C-alpha positions as a Python dict, from the first residue, in 0.01 Angstrom:
ca = {
    (1, 'M'): (0, 0, 0),
    (2, 'I'): (1, 360, 153),
    (3, 'M'): (-139, 462, 512),
    (4, 'K'): (-62, 734, 753),
    (5, 'Y'): (60, 462, 1004),
    (6, 'D'): (449, 299, 900),
    (7, 'L'): (426, -36, 865),
    (8, 'S'): (763, -46, 758),
    (9, 'K'): (850, -2, 1157),
    (10, 'K'): (783, -246, 1434),
    (11, 'P'): (483, -134, 1587),
    (12, 'T'): (456, -51, 1948),
    (13, 'R'): (270, -268, 2180),
    (14, 'G'): (-23, 1, 2162),
    (15, 'A'): (-8, 42, 1803),
    (16, 'E'): (-32, -326, 1740),
    (17, 'R'): (-364, -357, 1988),
    (18, 'T'): (-530, -100, 1796),
    (19, 'L'): (-386, -245, 1489),
    (20, 'T'): (-537, -545, 1571),
    (21, 'A'): (-923, -454, 1758),
    (22, 'F'): (-932, -249, 1396),
    (23, 'F'): (-881, -577, 1209),
    (24, 'E'): (-1046, -829, 1446),
    (25, 'T'): (-1391, -511, 1374),
    (26, 'M'): (-1372, -511, 987),
    (27, 'L'): (-1343, -864, 951),
    (28, 'S'): (-1630, -922, 1211),
    (29, 'L'): (-1862, -695, 1015),
    (30, 'L'): (-1750, -815, 704),
    (31, 'S'): (-1925, -1135, 789),
    (32, 'Q'): (-2214, -983, 943),
    (33, 'K'): (-2263, -721, 665),
    (34, 'S'): (-2212, -533, 320),
    (35, 'F'): (-1894, -337, 305),
    (36, 'D'): (-2103, -97, 197),
    (37, 'N'): (-2295, -53, 490),
    (38, 'I'): (-1989, -47, 742),
    (39, 'S'): (-1921, 313, 873),
    (40, 'V'): (-1611, 434, 1041),
    (41, 'N'): (-1859, 558, 1342),
    (42, 'E'): (-1946, 169, 1354),
    (43, 'I'): (-1632, 43, 1308),
    (44, 'C'): (-1510, 280, 1655),
    (45, 'K'): (-1793, 187, 1835),
    (46, 'V'): (-1763, -159, 1807),
    (47, 'S'): (-1368, -193, 1871),
    (48, 'N'): (-1385, 58, 2142),
    (49, 'F'): (-1186, 282, 1989),
    (50, 'P'): (-1284, 715, 1923),
    (51, 'R'): (-1269, 842, 1584),
    (52, 'A'): (-981, 1049, 1646),
    (53, 'T'): (-766, 702, 1694),
    (54, 'F'): (-918, 568, 1377),
    (55, 'Y'): (-835, 889, 1201),
    (56, 'N'): (-467, 875, 1326),
    (57, 'Y'): (-421, 528, 1178),
    (58, 'F'): (-632, 504, 842),
    (59, 'D'): (-765, 824, 628),
    (60, 'D'): (-1130, 584, 580),
    (61, 'K'): (-1246, 228, 595),
    (62, 'Y'): (-1106, 173, 221),
    (63, 'D'): (-776, 239, 401),
    (64, 'L'): (-892, -9, 667),
    (65, 'V'): (-963, -288, 454),
    (66, 'D'): (-639, -229, 236),
    (67, 'Y'): (-484, -319, 554),
    (68, 'C'): (-689, -645, 645),
    (69, 'W'): (-588, -769, 277),
    (70, 'H'): (-227, -683, 361),
    (71, 'V'): (-249, -875, 749),
    (72, 'L'): (-408, -1158, 566),
    (73, 'A'): (-138, -1183, 310),
    (74, 'A'): (164, -1153, 588),
    (75, 'E'): (41, -1509, 687),
    (76, 'I'): (160, -1633, 325),
    (77, 'E'): (523, -1525, 475),
    (78, 'V'): (657, -1391, 118),
    (79, 'D'): (1029, -1391, 245),
    (80, 'Q'): (1014, -1803, 297),
    (81, 'I'): (889, -1843, -75),
    (82, 'Q'): (1127, -1630, -225),
    (83, 'S'): (1403, -1875, -41),
    (84, 'A'): (1254, -2162, -138),
    (85, 'P'): (1431, -2351, -470),
    (86, 'S'): (1283, -2182, -769),
    (87, 'D'): (1082, -2464, -917),
    (88, 'N'): (867, -2465, -628),
    (89, 'E'): (815, -2121, -554),
    (90, 'L'): (452, -2105, -757),
    (91, 'L'): (351, -2452, -563),
    (92, 'I'): (450, -2344, -232),
    (93, 'Y'): (292, -1990, -276),
    (94, 'F'): (-50, -2214, -391),
    (95, 'D'): (-4, -2407, -92),
    (96, 'R'): (46, -2139, 134),
    (97, 'L'): (-252, -1929, 1),
    (98, 'Y'): (-483, -2290, -34),
    (99, 'D'): (-395, -2315, 351),
    (100, 'I'): (-519, -1956, 475),
    (101, 'F'): (-825, -2002, 262),
    (102, 'E'): (-922, -2322, 389),
    (103, 'K'): (-834, -2207, 714),
    (104, 'R'): (-1096, -1894, 697),
    (105, 'Q'): (-1348, -2078, 460),
    (106, 'D'): (-1594, -1982, 747),
    (107, 'L'): (-1506, -1634, 718),
    (108, 'L'): (-1488, -1636, 366),
    (109, 'K'): (-1858, -1766, 317),
    (110, 'D'): (-2036, -1538, 577),
    (111, 'I'): (-1817, -1246, 338),
    (112, 'L'): (-1956, -1357, 48),
    (113, 'K'): (-2304, -1394, 194),
    (114, 'N'): (-2313, -999, 251),
    (115, 'N'): (-2127, -865, -63),
    (116, 'D'): (-2103, -936, -411),
    (117, 'F'): (-1858, -1157, -581),
    (118, 'S'): (-1786, -870, -829),
    (119, 'G'): (-1805, -587, -582),
    (120, 'T'): (-1607, -361, -442),
    (121, 'L'): (-1460, -555, -176),
    (122, 'I'): (-1422, -850, -336),
    (123, 'T'): (-1277, -717, -679),
    (124, 'S'): (-1035, -470, -416),
    (125, 'F'): (-919, -865, -226),
    (126, 'I'): (-802, -1022, -544),
    (127, 'N'): (-681, -695, -686),
    (128, 'Y'): (-450, -712, -376),
    (129, 'L'): (-361, -1048, -392),
    (130, 'K'): (-314, -1063, -768),
    (131, 'A'): (-42, -754, -739),
    (132, 'I'): (161, -935, -459),
    (133, 'M'): (146, -1261, -668),
    (134, 'Q'): (259, -1070, -998),
    (135, 'K'): (564, -887, -816),
    (136, 'I'): (674, -1228, -656),
    (137, 'F'): (637, -1464, -985),
    (138, 'Y'): (815, -1169, -1163),
    (139, 'E'): (1090, -1147, -918),
    (140, 'S'): (1135, -1533, -858),
    (141, 'L'): (1013, -1672, -1168),
    (142, 'A'): (1299, -1908, -1322),
    (143, 'Y'): (1143, -1881, -1649),
    (144, 'T'): (1384, -1835, -1936),
    (145, 'K'): (1149, -1966, -2242),
    (146, 'P'): (1235, -1630, -2456),
    (147, 'D'): (903, -1650, -2637),
    (148, 'V'): (686, -1484, -2356),
    (149, 'P'): (796, -1203, -2173),
    (150, 'T'): (900, -1252, -1798),
    (151, 'E'): (629, -1005, -1672),
    (152, 'L'): (361, -1156, -1918),
    (153, 'M'): (447, -1484, -1751),
    (154, 'A'): (391, -1411, -1381),
    (155, 'D'): (60, -1214, -1515),
    (156, 'H'): (-20, -1549, -1667),
    (157, 'C'): (59, -1747, -1329),
    (158, 'S'): (-86, -1518, -1109),
    (159, 'E'): (-388, -1508, -1275),
    (160, 'T'): (-447, -1879, -1292),
    (161, 'V'): (-329, -1943, -897),
    (162, 'L'): (-635, -1684, -874),
    (163, 'L'): (-879, -1865, -1072),
    (164, 'I'): (-844, -2168, -933),
    (165, 'L'): (-892, -2081, -582),
    (166, 'E'): (-1114, -1805, -661),
    (167, 'W'): (-1289, -2156, -817),
    (168, 'I'): (-1279, -2357, -484),
    (169, 'F'): (-1321, -2052, -247),
    (170, 'L'): (-1534, -1794, -347),
    (171, 'K'): (-1747, -1980, -584),
    (172, 'Q'): (-1746, -2252, -324),
    (173, 'K'): (-1577, -2592, -540),
    (174, 'P'): (-1527, -2817, -241),
    (175, 'T'): (-1150, -2939, -435),
    (176, 'T'): (-856, -3118, -242),
    (177, 'K'): (-526, -2924, -268),
    (178, 'A'): (-374, -3258, -455),
    (179, 'Q'): (-684, -3208, -699),
    (180, 'A'): (-589, -2858, -720),
    (181, 'H'): (-235, -2894, -765),
    (182, 'K'): (-355, -3109, -1093),
    (183, 'Y'): (-546, -2803, -1203),
    (184, 'L'): (-288, -2571, -1152),
    (185, 'N'): (-46, -2808, -1335),
    (186, 'A'): (-310, -2854, -1629),
    (187, 'L'): (-352, -2474, -1662),
    (188, 'L'): (3, -2411, -1653),
    (189, 'N'): (148, -2648, -1859),
}
């Protein structure tokens, strides 16, 4: 993700407060209206920051929504997953995503009320998660079947994880984590 603000360095307290305010404002607005109907002016008004401040951090509202996906994905704690025993990485990653989706279930429902499942916003969220998962699975899967390239297997695993999470949380088909593990096992074995 490329942003005006360099996320690789530790943010100052002021930058942290500003980024948090824009993040919370965007999630709040997304739970009230369609992404297409949200303007930079509205984001600035609700967050109590001038447009100049917004543009110091982001190019546009699409950049801000990508930042929101970045913050949510950071909750997964990818570094800890990659240091786990390789047999468990997929399950650990799935469980973290499941927990995040479950914790933010009300927000997801509100966002889905206002944003079409196949629209820009949901598609960008799914694509963001998919890119992260493909990278993780490609770099860390202990996959040794010579018949299928590792990259293809990483794509398959990430698609399967997303498919199950979409089914449960975005399409709102309540499923326990234990049952979701069974789905994951059945679809990947």
